[in-house]
ROGU-434385 format. One record per residue (C-alpha): x, y, z negated. Coordinates in Angstrom, 1 decimal. Each point is the difference from the previous one (the first is absolute). Layout:
! residues N
SITE        u        v        w
SITE        X        Y        Z
...
END
This chain:
! residues 554
SITE        u        v        w
SITE      0.0      0.0      0.0
SITE      1.2      3.5      0.7
SITE      1.2      1.9     -3.1
SITE      0.4      3.5      1.5
SITE     -2.1      2.5     -2.0
SITE     -3.1      1.1      1.9
SITE     -1.4      2.4     -2.5
SITE     -3.0      1.1      2.1
SITE     -1.2     -3.5      0.9
SITE     -3.4     -0.9     -1.5
SITE     -1.0     -3.2      1.7
SITE      2.0     -3.2      0.8
SITE     -1.7     -3.1      1.5
SITE      2.4     -2.7      1.1
SITE     -2.3     -2.9     -0.8
SITE     -0.2     -3.3      2.0
SITE      3.7     -0.1      1.0
SITE      2.9     -2.3     -1.0
SITE      1.8      2.5     -2.3
SITE      2.3     -1.8     -2.4
SITE      2.1      0.9     -3.0
SITE     -0.8      2.2     -3.0
SITE     -2.0      3.2     -0.4
SITE      2.6      2.7     -0.6
SITE      0.3      0.7     -3.8
SITE      0.2      3.7      0.6
SITE     -3.0      0.3      2.3
SITE     -1.7      2.5     -2.3
SITE      2.9      2.5      0.5
SITE     -0.1     -0.5      3.8
SITE     -3.7      0.5      0.4
SITE     -1.2      2.4     -2.7
SITE     -3.2      1.1      1.9
SITE     -1.1     -3.4      1.1
SITE     -3.8     -0.6     -0.2
SITE     -0.6     -3.3      1.8
SITE      2.5     -2.8      0.1
SITE     -0.9     -3.3      1.7
SITE      2.7     -2.6      0.5
SITE     -2.3     -3.0     -0.3
SITE      0.4     -3.3      1.9
SITE      3.8     -0.1      0.2
SITE      2.7     -2.2     -1.5
SITE      1.2      2.3     -2.8
SITE      1.4     -1.5     -3.2
SITE      1.4      1.3     -3.2
SITE     -1.8      2.2     -2.6
SITE     -2.2      3.1      0.3
SITE      2.2      3.1     -0.4
SITE     -0.7      2.1     -3.1
SITE      0.6      3.1      2.0
SITE     -3.5     -0.2      1.5
SITE     -0.9      1.7     -3.3
SITE      1.8      3.1      1.2
SITE     -2.5      0.4      2.9
SITE     -2.8      1.8     -1.8
SITE     -1.8      0.7      3.3
SITE     -0.4     -3.7      0.9
SITE     -3.6     -0.9      0.6
SITE      0.2     -3.5      1.6
SITE      2.7     -2.6     -0.4
SITE     -0.3     -3.3      1.8
SITE      2.8     -2.5     -0.5
SITE     -2.2     -3.1      0.5
SITE      0.9     -3.2      1.8
SITE      3.7      0.1     -0.6
SITE      2.3     -2.0     -2.4
SITE      0.4      2.5     -2.8
SITE      0.8     -1.2     -3.5
SITE      0.3      1.4     -3.4
SITE     -2.5      2.3     -1.9
SITE     -1.8      3.2      0.8
SITE      2.3      2.8     -1.1
SITE     -1.2      1.9     -3.0
SITE      1.5      3.2      1.5
SITE     -2.3     -0.4      3.0
SITE     -3.1     -0.4     -2.0
SITE      0.8      3.2     -1.8
SITE      1.2      2.2      2.8
SITE     -2.4     -0.9      2.9
SITE     -2.9      1.8     -1.6
SITE     -1.5      0.8      3.4
SITE     -0.1     -3.6      1.2
SITE     -3.4     -1.2      1.2
SITE      0.8     -3.2      1.8
SITE      2.5     -2.5     -1.5
SITE      0.4     -3.2      2.1
SITE      2.6     -2.5     -1.2
SITE     -1.9     -3.2      1.0
SITE      1.7     -3.2      1.3
SITE      3.4      0.4     -1.6
SITE      1.7     -1.7     -2.9
SITE     -0.4      2.7     -2.6
SITE     -0.3     -1.1     -3.6
SITE     -0.4      1.1     -3.6
SITE     -2.9      2.1     -1.4
SITE     -1.8      2.1      2.6
SITE      0.7      3.4     -1.6
SITE      2.0      1.0     -3.0
SITE     -1.4      2.3     -2.7
SITE      1.3      3.0      1.8
SITE     -2.6      0.7      2.7
SITE     -1.0      3.1      1.8
SITE     -1.7     -1.4      3.2
SITE     -3.3      1.5     -0.9
SITE     -1.0      0.8      3.6
SITE      0.1     -3.6      1.2
SITE     -2.8     -0.9      2.4
SITE      1.3     -3.4      1.2
SITE      2.2     -2.4     -1.9
SITE      1.3     -3.0      2.0
SITE      2.1     -2.3     -2.0
SITE     -1.3     -3.4      1.2
SITE      2.2     -3.0      0.8
SITE      2.8      0.7     -2.4
SITE      1.2     -1.5     -3.3
SITE     -1.4      2.5     -2.4
SITE     -0.8     -1.2     -3.6
SITE     -1.8      1.4     -3.0
SITE     -3.4      1.6      0.0
SITE     -1.7      2.6      2.1
SITE      1.9      3.2     -1.0
SITE     -2.0      2.3     -2.2
SITE      1.7      3.0      1.7
SITE     -2.5     -0.4      2.8
SITE     -2.6      1.4     -2.4
SITE      1.3      3.5      1.0
SITE     -0.4     -0.7      3.7
SITE     -3.5      1.5      0.3
SITE      0.2      0.1      3.8
SITE      0.9     -3.7      0.4
SITE     -2.1     -1.6      2.8
SITE      1.9     -3.2      0.8
SITE      1.6     -2.3     -2.5
SITE      1.9     -2.9      1.7
SITE      1.8     -2.3     -2.5
SITE     -0.6     -3.4      1.6
SITE      2.5     -2.9      0.1
SITE      2.1      0.9     -3.1
SITE      0.3     -1.4     -3.5
SITE     -2.1      2.6     -1.7
SITE     -1.7     -1.3     -3.2
SITE     -2.3      1.2     -2.8
SITE     -3.5      1.3      0.2
SITE     -1.6      2.3      2.5
SITE      0.1      3.3     -1.9
SITE     -3.3      1.7     -0.8
SITE      1.5      3.4      0.9
SITE     -0.1     -1.0      3.7
SITE     -3.6      1.0     -0.1
SITE      1.1      3.6     -0.7
SITE      1.8      0.3      3.4
SITE     -3.2      1.2      1.7
SITE      1.6      0.3      3.5
SITE      0.9     -3.7      0.2
SITE     -1.1     -1.5      3.3
SITE      2.0     -3.3      0.1
SITE      1.2     -2.2     -2.9
SITE      2.1     -2.7      1.5
SITE      1.8     -2.2     -2.5
SITE     -0.2     -3.6      1.0
SITE      2.6     -2.7     -0.6
SITE      1.1      1.2     -3.5
SITE     -0.4     -1.2     -3.5
SITE     -2.8      2.3     -1.1
SITE     -2.3     -1.3     -2.7
SITE     -3.1      0.8     -2.0
SITE     -3.3      1.4      1.3
SITE     -0.7      2.6      2.7
SITE     -0.5      3.2     -2.1
SITE     -3.5      1.4      0.1
SITE      1.7      3.4      0.2
SITE      0.7     -0.6      3.7
SITE     -3.7      0.6      0.5
SITE      0.8      3.7     -0.2
SITE      2.0     -0.2      3.3
SITE     -2.8      1.3      2.3
SITE      2.3      0.0      3.1
SITE      1.5     -3.5     -0.4
SITE     -0.2     -1.8      3.3
SITE      2.3     -3.0     -0.3
SITE      0.6     -2.1     -3.2
SITE      2.5     -2.8      0.5
SITE      1.1     -1.9     -3.1
SITE      0.2     -3.5      1.4
SITE      2.5     -2.6     -1.3
SITE      0.4      1.2     -3.5
SITE     -1.3     -1.2     -3.4
SITE     -3.0      2.3     -0.2
SITE     -2.7     -1.4     -2.3
SITE     -3.4      1.1     -1.4
SITE     -2.9      1.0      2.2
SITE     -0.6      2.6      2.6
SITE     -0.8      3.5     -1.2
SITE     -3.7      0.8      0.5
SITE      0.5      3.2      1.8
SITE      1.5     -1.0      3.3
SITE     -3.3      1.1      1.7
SITE      0.9      3.7     -0.5
SITE      3.3     -0.4      1.9
SITE      0.7      0.6      3.7
SITE      1.7     -3.3      0.2
SITE      0.5     -1.6      3.4
SITE      2.5     -2.7     -1.1
SITE      0.1     -2.1     -3.2
SITE      2.8     -2.6     -0.3
SITE      0.0     -1.8     -3.3
SITE      0.9     -3.5      1.0
SITE      2.2     -2.4     -2.0
SITE     -0.7      1.4     -3.4
SITE     -2.0     -1.2     -3.1
SITE     -3.0      2.1      0.3
SITE     -3.3     -1.6     -1.2
SITE     -3.7      0.6     -0.3
SITE     -2.7      0.3      2.5
SITE     -0.1      2.1      3.1
SITE     -1.9      3.1     -1.1
SITE     -1.4      2.8      2.2
SITE      3.0      2.2     -0.5
SITE      1.1      0.8      3.6
SITE     -0.9      2.9      2.3
SITE     -1.6     -0.6      3.4
SITE      3.0      1.1      2.1
SITE      2.1     -2.9     -1.1
SITE      1.8     -1.7      2.9
SITE      2.2     -2.6     -1.8
SITE     -0.9     -1.9     -3.1
SITE      2.6     -2.6     -1.0
SITE     -0.5     -1.6     -3.4
SITE      1.4     -3.4      0.8
SITE      2.0     -2.1     -2.4
SITE     -1.6      1.3     -3.1
SITE     -2.5     -1.4     -2.6
SITE     -3.3      1.6      1.2
SITE     -3.1     -2.1     -0.7
SITE     -3.7      0.2      0.7
SITE     -1.7      0.6      3.3
SITE      0.9      2.1      3.0
SITE     -2.4      2.8     -0.7
SITE     -2.9      0.9      2.3
SITE      1.0      3.7     -0.1
SITE      3.0     -0.8      2.2
SITE     -2.1      1.1      3.0
SITE      0.3      3.6     -1.1
SITE      3.7      0.0      0.9
SITE     -0.9      0.9      3.6
SITE      3.6      0.7      1.1
SITE      1.4     -3.2     -1.4
SITE      2.3     -1.7      2.5
SITE      2.1     -2.4     -2.1
SITE     -1.5     -2.0     -2.9
SITE      2.6     -2.2     -1.7
SITE     -1.3     -1.8     -3.2
SITE      1.9     -3.3      0.3
SITE      1.3     -2.0     -3.0
SITE     -2.4      1.2     -2.7
SITE     -2.8     -1.8     -1.9
SITE     -2.9      1.4      2.0
SITE     -3.1     -2.1      0.2
SITE     -3.5      0.1      1.6
SITE     -0.8      0.4      3.6
SITE      1.7      2.0      2.7
SITE     -2.3      3.0      0.1
SITE     -1.9      0.7      3.3
SITE      0.6      3.7     -0.8
SITE      3.4     -0.4      1.6
SITE     -1.8     -0.2      3.3
SITE     -0.9      3.7     -0.4
SITE      3.6      1.1      0.0
SITE      0.4      0.8      3.6
SITE      3.8      0.8     -0.2
SITE      0.9     -3.2     -1.9
SITE      2.8     -1.8      1.9
SITE      2.0     -1.9     -2.6
SITE     -1.8     -2.1     -2.7
SITE      1.9     -2.2     -2.4
SITE     -2.0     -1.7     -2.7
SITE      2.1     -3.1     -0.2
SITE      0.9     -1.9     -3.2
SITE     -3.0      0.8     -2.1
SITE     -3.1     -1.9     -1.1
SITE     -2.4      1.3      2.5
SITE     -3.0     -2.3      0.9
SITE     -3.0      0.0      2.2
SITE      0.0      0.4      3.8
SITE      2.0      2.2      2.4
SITE     -2.0      3.1      1.0
SITE     -1.1     -0.4      3.6
SITE      0.0      3.8      0.6
SITE      3.7      0.7     -0.2
SITE      0.1      0.6      3.7
SITE     -1.6      3.4     -0.8
SITE      3.3      1.2     -1.4
SITE      3.0      1.1      2.0
SITE      1.0     -3.7      0.1
SITE     -2.8     -0.5      2.6
SITE     -0.3      3.3      1.7
SITE      3.3      1.8     -0.5
SITE     -2.1      3.1     -0.9
SITE      2.3      1.4     -2.6
SITE      0.2      3.8      0.0
SITE      3.4      1.3      0.9
SITE     -1.0      3.3     -1.6
SITE     -0.6     -1.6     -3.4
SITE      2.3      1.0     -2.9
SITE      3.4     -1.5      0.5
SITE      3.4      0.4     -1.6
SITE      3.0     -0.3      2.3
SITE      3.6      1.0      0.0
SITE      2.1      0.9     -3.0
SITE      0.8      3.0     -2.1
SITE      2.7      1.7      2.0
SITE      2.5      2.8     -0.4
SITE     -0.8      1.6      3.3
SITE     -2.3      2.9      0.7
SITE     -3.7     -0.4      0.7
SITE     -0.8     -1.9      3.1
SITE     -2.6     -2.3      1.6
SITE     -1.0     -2.7     -2.4
SITE      0.9      2.0     -3.1
SITE     -2.3      1.0     -2.8
SITE     -0.1      3.0     -2.2
SITE      0.1     -0.6     -3.8
SITE     -2.2      2.1     -2.3
SITE      3.0      2.1     -0.8
SITE      0.3      1.1      3.6
SITE      3.2     -1.9      0.9
SITE      0.1     -2.5      2.8
SITE      0.3     -3.7     -0.6
SITE     -0.4     -3.0      2.2
SITE     -2.4     -2.7     -1.1
SITE      1.1     -3.6     -0.9
SITE     -0.3     -2.5      2.8
SITE     -2.8     -2.5     -0.6
SITE      1.3     -3.4     -0.9
SITE     -2.0     -3.2     -0.6
SITE      1.1     -3.5     -0.9
SITE     -1.8     -2.8      1.9
SITE      0.7     -3.7      0.5
SITE      0.4     -0.9      3.6
SITE      1.3     -3.2      1.6
SITE      0.7     -1.5     -3.5
SITE      2.2      3.0     -1.0
SITE     -0.8      3.2     -1.8
SITE      0.9      3.2      2.0
SITE     -0.2      3.7     -0.8
SITE     -1.8      1.7      2.9
SITE      0.3      3.7      0.5
SITE     -0.2      2.8      2.5
SITE     -1.3     -0.9      3.5
SITE      0.3     -3.8     -0.7
SITE     -2.4      0.4     -2.9
SITE     -2.5      1.8      2.3
SITE     -0.4     -3.0      2.2
SITE      0.1     -2.6     -2.7
SITE     -3.4     -1.7     -0.7
SITE     -0.4     -2.9     -2.3
SITE     -2.3     -2.0     -2.4
SITE      1.4     -2.2     -2.7
SITE     -2.5     -1.9     -2.2
SITE      2.2     -2.9     -0.8
SITE      0.4     -1.8     -3.3
SITE     -3.5      0.7     -1.3
SITE     -3.1     -2.2     -0.6
SITE     -2.1      1.1      3.1
SITE     -2.6     -2.4      1.2
SITE     -2.4     -0.4      2.9
SITE      0.8      0.2      3.7
SITE      2.2      2.4      1.8
SITE     -2.3      2.5      1.6
SITE      0.2     -0.1      3.8
SITE      0.0      3.9     -0.2
SITE      3.6     -0.3     -1.2
SITE      0.8     -0.6      3.6
SITE     -1.1      3.5      0.7
SITE      3.0      1.5     -1.9
SITE      1.7      0.8      3.3
SITE      2.6      2.3     -1.5
SITE      1.3     -2.5     -2.6
SITE      3.6     -1.2      0.1
SITE      0.0     -2.1     -3.2
SITE     -2.8     -2.2     -1.3
SITE      0.6     -2.2     -3.1
SITE     -2.9     -2.0     -1.5
SITE      2.2     -2.8     -1.4
SITE     -0.4     -1.7     -3.4
SITE     -3.7      0.4     -0.4
SITE     -3.1     -2.3      0.1
SITE     -1.2      1.0      3.4
SITE     -2.1     -2.6      1.9
SITE     -1.6     -0.4      3.5
SITE      1.8      0.3      3.3
SITE      2.6      2.5      1.3
SITE     -2.1      2.6      2.0
SITE      0.7     -0.1      3.7
SITE     -0.2      3.8     -0.1
SITE      3.5      0.0     -1.4
SITE      1.1     -0.2      3.6
SITE     -0.9      3.7      0.2
SITE      2.7      1.0     -2.5
SITE      2.2      1.2      2.8
SITE      2.4      1.9     -2.3
SITE      0.5     -2.6     -2.6
SITE      3.6     -1.1     -0.8
SITE     -0.6     -2.0     -3.2
SITE     -3.0     -2.3     -0.7
SITE      0.0     -2.2     -3.2
SITE     -3.1     -2.1     -0.8
SITE      1.9     -2.7     -1.9
SITE     -1.1     -1.7     -3.3
SITE     -3.7      0.3      0.5
SITE     -2.8     -2.6      0.8
SITE     -0.5      0.9      3.6
SITE     -1.3     -2.7      2.3
SITE     -0.7     -0.7      3.7
SITE      2.3      0.7      2.9
SITE      2.5      2.8      0.4
SITE     -1.4      2.2      2.8
SITE      1.9     -0.5      3.2
SITE     -0.5      3.7      0.8
SITE      2.6      0.9     -2.6
SITE      2.7     -0.6      2.6
SITE     -1.0      3.3      1.5
SITE      1.6      1.8     -3.0
SITE      3.2      1.0      1.7
SITE      1.3      2.2     -2.9
SITE     -0.3     -2.8     -2.6
SITE      3.3     -0.8     -1.7
SITE     -1.2     -1.7     -3.3
SITE     -2.8     -2.5      0.0
SITE     -1.0     -2.4     -2.7
SITE     -3.1     -2.1     -0.6
SITE      1.8     -2.5     -2.2
SITE     -1.8     -1.9     -2.8
SITE     -3.6      0.2      1.2
SITE     -2.4     -2.7      1.3
SITE      0.4      0.8      3.7
SITE     -0.3     -2.7      2.7
SITE      0.4     -0.5      3.7
SITE      2.8      1.0      2.3
SITE      2.2      3.0     -0.8
SITE      0.1      2.8      2.5
SITE      2.1     -0.5      3.1
SITE      3.7      0.9     -0.3
SITE     -0.3      3.1      2.2
SITE      0.9      3.6     -0.7
SITE      0.8      0.6     -3.6
SITE     -1.4     -3.4     -1.1
SITE      3.1     -1.6      1.7
SITE      2.1      1.6     -2.8
SITE     -2.0     -1.4     -3.0
SITE      1.3     -3.1     -1.8
SITE     -1.9     -2.8     -1.8
SITE      0.2      2.1     -3.2
SITE     -2.8      2.2      1.4
SITE     -2.3     -3.1      0.0
SITE      1.2     -1.9     -3.1
SITE     -2.6     -1.6     -2.3
SITE     -2.7     -0.6      2.7
SITE      0.0     -3.8      0.4
SITE     -2.5      0.1      2.8
SITE      1.9      2.3      2.3
SITE      2.0     -1.4      2.9
SITE      2.1      1.1      2.9
SITE      3.3      1.7      0.4
SITE      1.9      1.1     -2.0
SITE     -1.5     -2.5     -2.5
SITE      1.2     -3.6      0.0
SITE     -3.6     -1.3      0.2
SITE     -1.1     -0.5      3.6
SITE     -3.5      0.7      1.2
SITE      0.3     -3.1      2.3
SITE      0.2     -3.2     -2.1
SITE      0.5     -2.2      3.1
SITE      2.9      2.1      1.2
SITE     -1.9      1.3      3.0
SITE     -1.8      3.3      0.2
SITE     -2.4     -1.4      2.6
SITE     -2.1     -1.7     -2.7
SITE     -0.5      3.3     -1.8
SITE     -0.7      1.8      3.3
SITE     -2.6     -2.7      0.9
SITE     -1.7      0.5     -3.3
SITE     -0.1      3.7      0.5
SITE     -1.5     -0.5      3.4
SITE     -2.6     -2.4     -1.5
SITE     -0.8      2.8     -2.5
SITE     -0.4      2.4      2.8
SITE     -2.2     -2.4      1.9
SITE     -2.1     -0.5     -3.1
SITE     -0.5      3.7     -0.3
SITE     -0.9      0.2      3.7
SITE     -2.6     -2.8     -0.2
SITE     -1.6      1.6     -3.0
SITE     -0.3      3.3      1.9
SITE     -1.5     -1.9      3.0
SITE     -2.7     -1.7     -2.2
SITE     -1.0      3.3     -1.6
SITE     -0.2      1.7      3.4
SITE     -2.1     -2.9      1.5
SITE     -2.5      0.0     -2.8
SITE     -0.5      3.8      0.1
SITE     -0.4     -0.1      3.8
SITE     -2.6     -2.9     -0.2
SITE     -2.1      1.9     -2.5
SITE      0.1      3.1      2.2
SITE     -1.2     -2.0      3.0
SITE     -2.9     -1.6     -1.9
SITE     -1.1      3.3     -1.4
SITE      0.2      1.5      3.5
SITE     -2.3     -2.7      1.5
SITE     -2.6      0.4     -2.7
SITE      0.1      3.7      0.5
SITE     -0.8     -0.3      3.7
SITE     -2.8     -2.5     -0.6
SITE     -1.6      2.3     -2.6
SITE      0.1      3.1      2.3
SITE     -0.9     -1.6      3.4
SITE     -3.3     -2.1      0.2
SITE      0.9     -1.4      3.5
SITE      3.3     -1.5     -1.2
SITE     -1.7     -1.2     -3.1
SITE     -2.6     -2.0      2.0
SITE      2.7     -1.3      2.3
SITE      2.1     -1.1     -3.1
SITE     -2.9     -1.9     -1.5
SITE     -0.8     -1.5      3.3
SITE      3.6     -1.3      0.4
SITE      0.0     -1.3     -3.6
SITE     -3.3     -1.8      0.6
SITE      1.2     -1.5      3.3
SITE      3.3     -1.1     -1.6
SITE     -1.8     -1.7     -2.9
SITE     -2.3     -1.9      2.3
SITE      2.9     -1.2      2.1
SITE      1.8     -1.2     -3.1
SITE     -3.1     -1.8     -1.2
SITE     -0.5     -2.0      3.3
SITE      3.7     -0.8      0.1
SITE     -0.2     -1.4     -3.5
SITE     -3.1     -2.1      0.9
SITE      1.3     -1.3      3.3
SITE      3.6     -0.9     -1.0
SITE      0.4     -0.4     -3.7
SITE     -3.2     -1.6     -1.2
SITE     -0.1     -3.7      1.0
SITE     -3.1     -1.1      2.0
SITE     -2.7     -2.2     -1.7
SITE     -1.0     -3.4      1.7
SITE     -3.4     -1.5     -0.2
SITE      0.0     -3.8     -0.5
SITE     -2.3     -1.8      2.5
SITE     -0.8     -3.6      1.0
SITE      2.7     -1.9      1.7
END
């Protein structure tokens, strides 16, 4: 890096290069009037120079995505009192976040995610009344969520997943009227949800992989887009009020203790495109109306509340939001975990927008699979495995043109596998294992040529490749073909008999109709009948009745 003093320089942006080495220790003396410094996404190592604290005019400092080590210099936290954006994410910084000496009271965005910070959430932040974005994810932060966070009235995003936070979510957070994103997943949060969520402007709630318990209360506002409460201890039913969440697109409630039926109110959520209710104790039947959601129609509203991007250190631009304090911030990119092709993935950005899926696996669902599930023409993942479903596999499944993963294993399905499924050219994962299916498996064409016998295990009456059981016991397919032809002939003869009887009845009724209407033909008809009967009588007398002989004298 150049070290010549440029005393009038106010902005430096050398991000997204391959700059190596250390940040000059005397950078504060070289650039005394610097306001914006962005050297993110490079290959810098070493520690953060203390001389940054000499640049009192510094408003945004972005050192993220490098290889910096050490602690945040105390001199910097005292001298940079004009700092609004501090971005040190994706480095190897450690120690406590801030020392006791702290003068960064104008902070609007604090990005310290993906480091190795320890200790609790620094109490110094209580003085940052303008703070709008708090990013502390992927660290080793411990302790409880402080109640005083509720006093930071300008908070828009609280992003602190993948830490060691514990205790309940403070009810004091209910005072944050502008909070949009709450992400506390993968912590040790316990207790129940605060009862005041409905007063928030929340669009994203990520609380998965914690120890939160209780029932799902009516605590969310109607502009919620993402609700992820998976891997917790929630119990009771999925409430009927869920239909009021008219903008809900991603509903993830997997791995809880929920019971009762899958509410039909879900069908009223027109923008719903990802549903994961797996690993619960749900019973009853599968709603047949789910095709009315975005899964079936793709009618999600692109103008609905969304949260994309990240808090950044740049000036306002397209995709950015304005915090209540008036400073520009970029919203957190939507991210949702969903299991696809036997693996859990995090979907975000544009990929998430085209991801549609339904996972009801590992429950106690009964009844038949509604044929209307075949109308979910946008769906990419359908998992109904490990339930008590009966009946046949609907032939309408051949209409799932986008589907990539279809799992119907471990149920009580019977009948044949619809041959039309070979038309699913995007299908990569297919399993109907451990059911009561019978007959020949679909031909090994298209994607079905890639499926092994594991896809059909546990169905003793299935036959055909790739299974070892042949559909032709005598070693020749001609027998089977002949039987199929006999079945077809039987069906054809049945149709012939039905058609013949109907035609015969129509002819008889037509004759009687003519005789009733036309007297001439009626007389002719009776005359013919009388003549025919007389002829039959004389024929019988002359040829069939033996003659009688009279015995005379010889």
